[in-house]
C-alpha positions, 0 to 999 in steps of 0.5 A: 507514514509510520515505520513498521519495525514493531511488526517485524519484531512481533512476528519474530517474537511469535516465531520464537514462541513456537515449540523449540523442537520444530525447525525455523522453516516449520515455524514459518509455515505454521505461522503462515497457515494461522494467518491465512484468511486472518489478520495480523493485528499490531500496536505500532505506537505502543499505546495499547490499541491496534493500529495496523491490520495485515492479511496474508494468503496461505503463501505469506503474501500480503493481501491487505494492509489497513492502518489507523493514522489518527488514533481513533481505533478505526482504519483510515488507510486501506491498501489491497495488493494483487498481482500487478496492481495496488489500490490504496484508499484513505479517509482524509477527513476522519469521517469514515468515508474513503475520499482519496484513492491511489491506483498503481499498475505494476509490470512483472518486475514490480516497477510502477508503470502507471499511477492515478490519484483521485479524490471523491467529490460528492458521489464521483471520483475525480482524477487529480494526478496521473503518472505514466512510465515513458521512454527516456529520449536521451537514455532508453535504458532509463525510462522516465515518468510523464506526470499530468495534474488535473484541476476541475477535470482538465489537465493543468500541468503536463510534465513531459520528460523530454522537456525536463532537465 
């Protein structure tokens, strides 16, 4: 995974280029208005090619994040953000096909309560791993995750939090 520091630097530089007579908050509102239904494109590794695309709503919340991790100029990671859900797709073989998927369900506090990782085999998705937030029998204030790993569609490993030390 890449470090996205250049994006924040790019946004800061973009904000500083606005007319100096405007307030900082006014500049941010203008930038958000410009980004609505548009993508911010960034070259994060300095090779002169865009490798990160982000789209925002009119309130500045990120809607999508796409990245090119193999340097071919095309996205191979696609992430879609919505309230209480994040879906990430990946092209693991650099062939243009989205063959890996992670779906995260979040509670209203932004904490992950369920996660599913799937891979595409032929034309169907097969579950590889599931995470589920469950109550910790030893400390109810500190919930734990139950993890299931699948092989050929059947549970091979089931980590029960009560059995973990």
